[in-house]
C-alpha positions in Angstrom: 5.6 -15.1 -64.8 3.9 -12.2 -66.6 0.1 -12.4 -66.9 -1.0 -11.7 -70.4 -4.1 -9.6 -71.2 -6.6 -11.4 -73.4 -5.8 -10.8 -77.1 -7.2 -12.0 -80.4 -6.6 -10.7 -83.9 -8.7 -10.9 -87.1 -8.4 -9.7 -90.7 -11.4 -8.2 -92.5 -12.2 -7.1 -96.1 -12.7 -3.4 -95.3 -10.7 -0.2 -95.1 -9.4 0.8 -91.7 -12.0 3.6 -91.7 -14.9 1.2 -92.4 -13.6 -1.2 -89.8 -13.5 1.4 -87.1 -16.9 2.7 -88.1 -18.3 -0.9 -87.8 -16.6 -1.5 -84.4 -18.3 1.7 -83.1 -21.8 0.2 -84.0 -21.7 -2.0 -80.9 -25.4 -2.9 -81.1 -24.9 -4.5 -84.5 -22.2 -7.0 -83.4 -22.0 -7.3 -79.6 -25.2 -6.5 -77.7 -28.7 -5.5 -79.1 -29.3 -3.3 -76.0 -26.8 -0.4 -76.1 -27.5 3.0 -74.6 -25.6 6.1 -75.3 -23.1 7.0 -78.1 -19.9 5.1 -79.1 -18.5 7.2 -81.9 -16.3 10.0 -80.6 -13.7 10.6 -77.9 -15.3 10.8 -74.4 -18.6 9.3 -75.6 -20.2 7.1 -73.0 -22.3 4.0 -73.6 -23.7 1.1 -71.7 -23.9 -2.5 -73.0 -26.9 -4.2 -71.3 -27.4 -7.9 -71.1 -30.2 -7.9 -68.5 -28.6 -8.7 -65.2 -25.2 -7.9 -66.6 -24.2 -4.4 -67.8 -21.0 -2.7 -68.6 -20.5 1.1 -68.8 -17.8 2.4 -71.1 -16.2 5.7 -72.0 -14.2 6.2 -75.2 -10.9 7.2 -73.7 -8.7 7.2 -76.8 -9.6 7.5 -80.5 -7.1 7.7 -83.3 -9.0 7.8 -86.6 -8.6 4.7 -88.7 -6.0 3.3 -86.2 -7.3 2.8 -82.7 -10.2 3.1 -80.2 -10.0 2.4 -76.5 -13.0 1.8 -74.3 -12.5 2.4 -70.6 -14.8 0.4 -68.3 -16.2 3.0 -65.8 -18.7 0.6 -64.1 -20.1 -2.9 -64.5 -22.1 -5.6 -63.0 -21.1 -9.1 -64.0 -23.9 -11.1 -62.4 -22.5 -14.6 -62.8 -19.3 -14.1 -60.8 -18.5 -13.2 -57.2 -16.6 -10.0 -58.0 -19.3 -8.3 -60.0 -17.1 -5.2 -60.6 -14.2 -7.2 -62.0 -14.0 -5.3 -65.2 -14.0 -1.8 -63.6 -11.0 0.3 -64.8 -10.1 -2.3 -67.5 -9.7 -1.2 -71.1 -11.0 -2.7 -74.3 -8.6 -1.8 -77.1 -9.0 -2.2 -80.9 -5.8 -1.5 -82.8 -6.4 -1.3 -86.6 -3.9 -1.6 -89.3 -3.5 -2.5 -93.0 -2.2 -6.0 -93.5 -1.7 -7.6 -96.9 -4.4 -5.5 -98.6 -6.8 -6.2 -95.8 -7.4 -4.6 -92.4 -6.1 -6.3 -89.3 -7.9 -5.7 -86.0 -5.9 -6.5 -82.9 -8.3 -6.8 -80.0 -7.0 -6.6 -76.4 -8.9 -6.5 -73.1 -6.3 -5.0 -70.8 -6.9 -6.3 -67.3 -8.6 -9.5 -68.5 -5.8 -11.9 -67.5 -5.5 -15.5 -66.5 -6.4 -15.8 -62.8 -9.2 -13.3 -62.7 -12.6 -14.9 -62.0 -14.2 -14.3 -65.4 -11.2 -15.0 -67.5 -12.3 -18.2 -69.1 -15.9 -17.2 -69.7 -15.0 -13.8 -70.9 -12.3 -15.2 -73.2 -14.9 -17.5 -74.8 -17.3 -14.6 -75.1 -14.9 -12.1 -76.6 -13.5 -14.7 -79.0 -17.0 -15.4 -80.4 -18.0 -11.7 -80.5 -14.8 -10.6 -82.3 -13.9 -13.6 -84.5 -17.5 -14.4 -85.5 -19.9 -11.6 -85.0 -17.7 -8.5 -85.6 -16.0 -10.1 -88.6 -19.4 -11.1 -90.1 -20.7 -7.6 -89.5 -17.7 -6.0 -91.2 -17.4 -8.4 -94.1 -21.1 -9.2 -94.7 -23.0 -6.3 -93.1 -24.8 -8.5 -90.5 -23.4 -9.4 -87.1 -24.9 -11.6 -84.4 -25.4 -9.4 -81.4 -26.9 -10.9 -78.2 
């Protein structure tokens, strides 16, 4: 059986350019405490949740189509393997869909069977389907 990476998709009322611009504003939809830059290829940033942090590098950026964040380091305090996300990738594929913009979100390496899968699936689903969509559509997300 093939283990599938976590994936969710949403549609938003914005251009592909605006959607990518809003995705890059990580502190306005995911985490209030973000250090570094998250706008251009090779930018590095850290998402800080107190005991938990994740370091990213933008490893791929195709304007108005795709951005990939490579996890370069992490500390997931609530699980045994605190480095479980290391070398995983967070991918946002952006496309036009029925006069709206579709965002396909995939966390490559977050698969059933890894320790944080359930908790991370719940977390990502909320951040993407609620906070990011609200930020893109209404201008105000719900970062933690």
